[in-house]
N, C-alpha and C positions, 0 to 999 in steps of 0.2 A: 061701513064704519071701522076704523082702526081701534082696537081694544085699547084703551086708556092705562089699564093696568099692566105692568110688567112683573111677571114671576120668574124669580131666579133660585134655584137650589142650591144651598151651601151644605155640604156632605162631610160629616164631622168623623165618617169612617169607624162609627162605633155601632154596635149592635144593641138592642134593646135590652136592658138589663132588669126590669121589672115588668109584671103582667100588666095588660090594660086595665083600664078602669070599665068594668061590666055595666056602667050606667050608658055608656056611649059605644055599643056595638057597631054602629054606623057611622063613626065620626063625629067631630063636632063644628059647628058654625062659629066662627070668631068674628065678634063684632067690635071694632074699636073705635066707632063712630060716635059714640058717646049721644046719640039720638040726633046728630048733625045730618044736611045733606052727605050723601056718600054715595059710592061706587061697590061693587062687590066682583069678586073672581073666582072661579074655583081653582082649586090648587091640586097637584097630582096626589091622589090618594088610594091607599094608603101611602105615606112617604115610604122610600126604600130602607132607611134606617134612620138613626140619631141624626138631627142637624138641624137647618132651619130655612124656611122659604123667606125671601128678601122681596117684599112687595112694594113697589114704586109706581107713583101714578106720573104718567108723561105729561098730563095736562099743569098739575099744580106743585108736582114734586115732592108731595108727602110720601114719606117711606116709613116702612115698619119691619122688623123681623120678628116671626112667627115659628115657634120652635115645634119640631117635631121628634118622635122617638121610633117610627117605623112599626106602628101598631094599630089596630084597630081603633083604637079612640083618638087618632091624628085629626087636625084640621082638615074638612073637603072644601071649606069656603071660608075666604075672610073679606070682611067688608071693612072700607077704611073711610075716614072723612073727606070731605071734598074741600079743600082750601083755597079753590079760586075764587077772585073776588074779595078776599079779605087782605087789609093793607098791613 
């Protein structure tokens, strides 16, 4: 089955300026679903440097930008709400 979520990297060509948050030594799981039905995808972890992941659902069209800093506290997964069937 084809992956519904497409992930594109937007590179800002900046290196991290601050130390990582020590509370998240294995990255974070970003949940944008608000408790609604959702899809989840892994993103390259850690990110190369400061930038963002543009996550788009090929089925419903939902999209989001999730920022990165090129550190160990970067996102490792992104969960987005499913907009299918909504008017």
